[in-house]
C-alpha positions in Angstrom: -1.6 14.4 0.0 -3.2 12.9 3.1 -3.5 15.2 6.2 -2.5 13.9 9.7 -5.9 12.9 10.5 -6.4 11.4 7.8 -3.2 9.6 8.0 -4.2 8.4 11.4 -7.6 7.2 10.1 -5.8 5.3 7.2 -3.8 3.4 10.1 -6.4 3.3 11.9 -7.9 0.6 8.4 -5.2 -0.5 7.8 -4.9 -2.4 11.7 -7.3 -4.7 11.1 -6.2 -5.9 7.4 -3.7 -8.9 6.3 -0.9 -8.5 4.1 -2.5 -9.5 0.5 1.2 -9.5 -1.5 3.9 -10.9 -0.7 7.1 -9.3 -1.7 10.2 -11.7 -2.2 13.9 -11.8 -3.8 12.3 -11.2 -7.3 11.8 -7.2 -6.2 8.9 -5.0 -8.5 8.6 -6.2 -11.3 6.1 -4.8 -14.4 2.9 -7.6 -13.5 3.7 -6.9 -9.4 3.2 -2.9 -9.7 0.0 -4.2 -11.8 -0.9 -6.6 -9.7 -1.5 -3.9 -7.3 -2.9 -1.2 -8.8 -5.4 -3.9 -9.4 -5.8 -4.1 -5.8 -5.8 -0.9 -4.6 -9.0 -0.3 -7.6 -10.9 -3.1 -6.3 -9.8 -2.4 -1.9 -8.3 1.3 -1.8 -6.2 0.7 0.9 -3.8 -2.8 0.8 -0.8 -3.5 2.8 2.4 -5.4 1.3 5.1 -7.6 3.2 8.8 -8.1 2.0 10.3 -11.1 2.9 13.2 -11.7 4.3 14.9 -13.3 1.2 14.3 -9.9 -0.7 17.1 -7.3 -0.4 14.4 -4.7 -0.6 13.8 -2.1 2.1 10.5 -1.7 2.7 9.9 1.9 3.6 12.0 1.8 -0.4 10.2 -0.1 -2.2 7.2 1.5 -0.4 7.8 5.1 -2.0 8.7 3.8 -6.0 5.0 1.5 -4.7 3.0 4.4 -3.8 4.6 6.5 -6.6 4.4 3.8 -10.3 0.5 3.7 -9.0 0.2 7.0 -8.3 -1.0 5.3 -4.5 -1.1 7.8 -1.0 2.3 6.1 1.2 0.2 5.6 4.7 2.5 3.8 7.1 5.4 1.4 7.2 6.2 -1.5 10.1 8.3 -3.0 10.0 9.1 -5.2 6.7 5.4 -4.3 6.1 3.5 -0.9 4.7 0.7 0.4 3.8 -1.1 2.0 0.8 -3.8 3.8 -0.1 -5.7 5.5 -2.7 -9.0 6.6 -4.3 -11.2 3.7 -5.9 -12.9 5.7 -8.8 -15.2 2.6 -9.6 -15.4 1.2 -5.8 -15.5 3.7 -3.7 -16.1 1.9 0.0 -13.4 4.5 2.5 -14.8 8.1 3.2 -11.8 10.2 4.2 -12.1 12.5 7.7 -11.9 16.4 6.1 
């Protein structure tokens, strides 16, 4: 569970990154979950964009996806959301206490 200070720190980092995944009308598939899981292990923080042709809500997708990959939901702005999970092998981000 992230504290307010940690969440704020991660929002600052996420502000400077581009979405690496786009979620369209196919929705969340097993392959998409696997790719997100691998990306979180490699990068620790990722941004995902929900396309306009998708019938899904960004907040709903974010919470379902975060639960599926055991990640923390950081924020959602419009049709983009950010997930964070501490990497086992590639730890890059040092969270404040």
